[in-house]
Structure formats: structure tokens, C-alpha cells
C-alpha positions in Angstrom: -2.1 20.4 11.5 -1.3 18.4 8.4 1.5 15.8 8.8 4.2 15.8 6.2 5.4 12.4 4.4 9.1 11.8 4.7 11.5 11.7 2.3 12.1 8.2 2.2 8.4 7.7 1.8 8.4 9.6 -1.4 11.4 7.7 -2.7 9.7 4.6 -1.9 6.9 5.6 -4.0 8.8 6.3 -7.1 10.3 2.8 -6.6 7.5 1.5 -6.3 5.5 2.7 -9.3 8.5 1.4 -11.1 8.1 -2.0 -10.1 10.3 -1.9 -7.0 9.2 -5.0 -5.4 11.0 -3.9 -2.0 9.4 -0.3 -2.2 5.7 -2.2 -2.5 6.3 -3.8 1.1 8.1 -0.6 2.4 4.9 1.3 1.4 2.4 -1.3 2.6 4.1 -1.0 6.0 4.4 2.6 6.6 0.8 3.1 5.2 -0.4 0.6 8.1 1.7 1.7 10.5 2.0 5.3 9.9 5.2 6.0 10.3 6.7 8.9 8.3 2.9 9.3 6.4 -0.6 9.6 7.7 -2.1 6.3 7.8 -4.0 4.9 5.1 -5.4 1.5 5.3 -6.4 2.4 1.8 -2.7 2.7 0.7 -1.5 0.1 2.5 -4.0 -2.5 1.4 -3.0 -1.2 -2.2 0.7 -1.8 -2.3 0.6 -4.6 -0.6 -1.9 -6.4 -3.1 0.3 -5.2 -6.4 3.3 -7.2 -4.3 1.0 -10.2 -3.6 -0.1 -10.3 -7.6 3.7 -10.1 -7.6 4.6 -13.1 -5.8 5.3 -11.3 -2.0 3.5 -13.6 -0.1 4.9 -12.8 3.2 2.5 -9.7 3.2 -1.0 -12.2 3.3 -1.4 -11.4 6.4 -0.6 -7.6 6.5 -3.1 -7.5 3.6 -5.7 -9.1 4.8 -5.6 -6.8 8.0 -5.7 -3.9 6.2 -8.5 -5.0 4.1 -10.2 -6.1 7.5 -10.1 -1.6 8.0 -11.8 -0.7 4.8 -15.5 -0.7 3.9 -16.8 -2.7 1.4 -16.8 0.6 -1.4 -13.1 1.5 -0.5 -12.1 -2.2 -1.3 -13.8 -1.8 -4.9 -13.0 1.4 -5.6 -9.2 0.4 -4.5 -9.8 -2.7 -6.5 -10.8 -1.0 -9.7 -7.8 1.2 -9.7 -6.0 -1.8 -9.7 -7.6 -3.2 -12.5 -6.4 -0.4 -14.8 -2.7 -1.0 -14.7 -2.6 -4.8 -15.2 
């Protein structure tokens, strides 16, 4: 059975893609915890890394925890994706 993504997460994704830092934080936390979405440390790391690059320093610990849950290959892949949006 596939878990459906909540509507608030879908809305936050649209806002985060547009640069909304609050939405990025929301997504980083939701994906880390798996609330309203399928838990994804990759997506948590992705959104928290973008937010950190924009100065949202209070996500440092969450970003580090998410990073520890990833393989080296996953981390490198995400960082490559992030380099494309800079």
C-alpha cells in the first residue's frame, strides 16, 4: 500500500520550489519525520540543505541527522542535483 502525500505537503512543495524558506523548513521536517508523507531522509536532506544555503541555520542539526541516514552515493547524488539549481 502506498501512502498518499498530504495536501499541505503538496502546497508546501510548490511554495518551496518558488523559494519560500518556511515551506522548505516544513518539508525538511515532514520528510524527516514521515508526517503526511512517506519518510524520506533524501528529501529532508535536500530541502534542509537548500534552506541552510539561504541562511536558515537552525536546520543544521536536522540536516546532519538526515545526512547520517544516507549512503555516500545518495548524498553525492543529492549534492549534484543541488548544484544544478544554483
